[in-house]
N, C-alpha and C positions, 0 to 999 in steps of 0.2 A: 504494500500500500504506500503510495507516495506521501511524502511529508507535505502537509498543507502549506507550510511556509515556503516550499520550493515551487509551488504552482504559480505560473505567470498569470497576471491579470490581463486578459485579452479584451475585456469589456470597456467600451468608452466611458469616460467619466461624465456624469450628468452636468449640464450647463449650470454655472453659478447663477443664483437668483439676481445678483446685481449686474449681470452681464446683459446688455441690450438684446442680444440674440435669444436670451432665455425668456424674454417677456412676450406674452401673446400679442400677436399683431392683429389689429382690427382689419377686416376685409375692406377693400376700397372698390366700390362699384361705380366710381365717378366716370370711368371710361366707357361704361355701357349706356346704351340709349334705351329710353322707354319705348316699348312697342305701341303702335297705334291702338287705341282703345283702352289703354291703361289710364288710371287717374292722372299720372304724371304727364301724359301726352296732351292732356286737356280735352280729350275726346273719350271720356269714360262712358262705357256702356255697361249697365248692370245686367248681369246674366247669372243664372244659377251656377254654383261651383261645379267644375268638371269632376269627373270621377276620381282623378288623381288627388285634387285638393280635398274633396269630401272624404275620400278614404283616409288621407293623412289626418284630417280633423277627427275622424272617428277613432283612429288609433291613439291620437293624443288624448282625446276625451276618455277613452277606456283606460289608458294608463293613469290618468289623473284620478279617475273614479275608483278603480279596482286595484291598481298596483301601487307601487312605491311612487310617491309624488315626484321623486327625482327622475323616474323613468320618463314621465311626461316632459319634464324640462329638457332632458337629454334629446328626446324626439324633436322638440321645438327647435333647439339649437342645431342639431345635426341635419334634420330634413329641410328646414327652411333655409339654412345656409347652403345646402346642396342646390336647392331651387334657385337661389340668388346667384350662385356661381355659374349655374347653367344659363342664366339670363331668362329664366322662366318667371318674369315679373307678373304676368297675368295670373299665374297660379298663386303667387304670393298675395296679390290683390284679393283673390277669392278667399284665401285663408283669413286675411285681415278683416274682410267684410263679414266672414262667418263667426268671428270672435265676438260674442256678446259678453261685455265686461262683467255683468252681474252673475254670469254662470261660471266664472273662473276665480281662482284665488289671486291675491295680490302678487304672489311669487310667480305664478304662471303668466299673469298679465305683463309683469316686468320682463319676463323672458321673451315674450312676443315683441315688446317694445325694443328691447336691447338688440335682438338679432336683426331686426328690420331697420333700425335707425340709420345705419350706414348707407342703406339703399333708399332713403326717404325721397330722393329726387326721381326714383323710378317706379315707386309703388304708391298706392293711396294711403300714405302714412299719416298725413295731417288729420284727415277725418278719423282715422283709427285712433290716433294719439288724443284727439279731442274727446272722443268717447271714453277712453281710458281715464283721462284727467277728470272728466265730469263724474265718472263712477267713483274714482278714488276720493274725490271731493265730498262725496256723500258718505262713503264708508270709513274714511280715515282723514277727515279734514285737517287735522293738526299736522299730519305728516305728508300731505300730498306734494308740497313743494320739495321736501327732502327726498321723497321717493323718486320724483321725476327730474331732479336736478341733473344737468348734463345731457338731457335728451331734448330740451327745448331749443 
């Protein structure tokens, strides 16, 4: 049996927290254009969610209701980010339109707000954000400014 002190460490060292490369980078969607018919294009057409958007919302809702709440947050971040990176702004618009703030926890609402804020120029974010702000103003009026700081 080899001596454990003689074993060579072939694994890379984790990045230091104070190193800029180790900090999470916020996605930048500035170089993408809003498709015609999206709220950001100025020619918004309201349509029922496509099967992809409604399926994703059903999965997120099921995770929020029956599973670990963190599972729903993980789905929000991973799936919505994937749609944004693919330029599927109309699907993200449908998701945001389907979010009824009173049906979601504050944590879930903030997940939707934070993952879509970088793409606000490409999706119907301002209407969604206003609905969330009004709802939080009703349920937690003393903290609404604190909760939404940095997103406005």
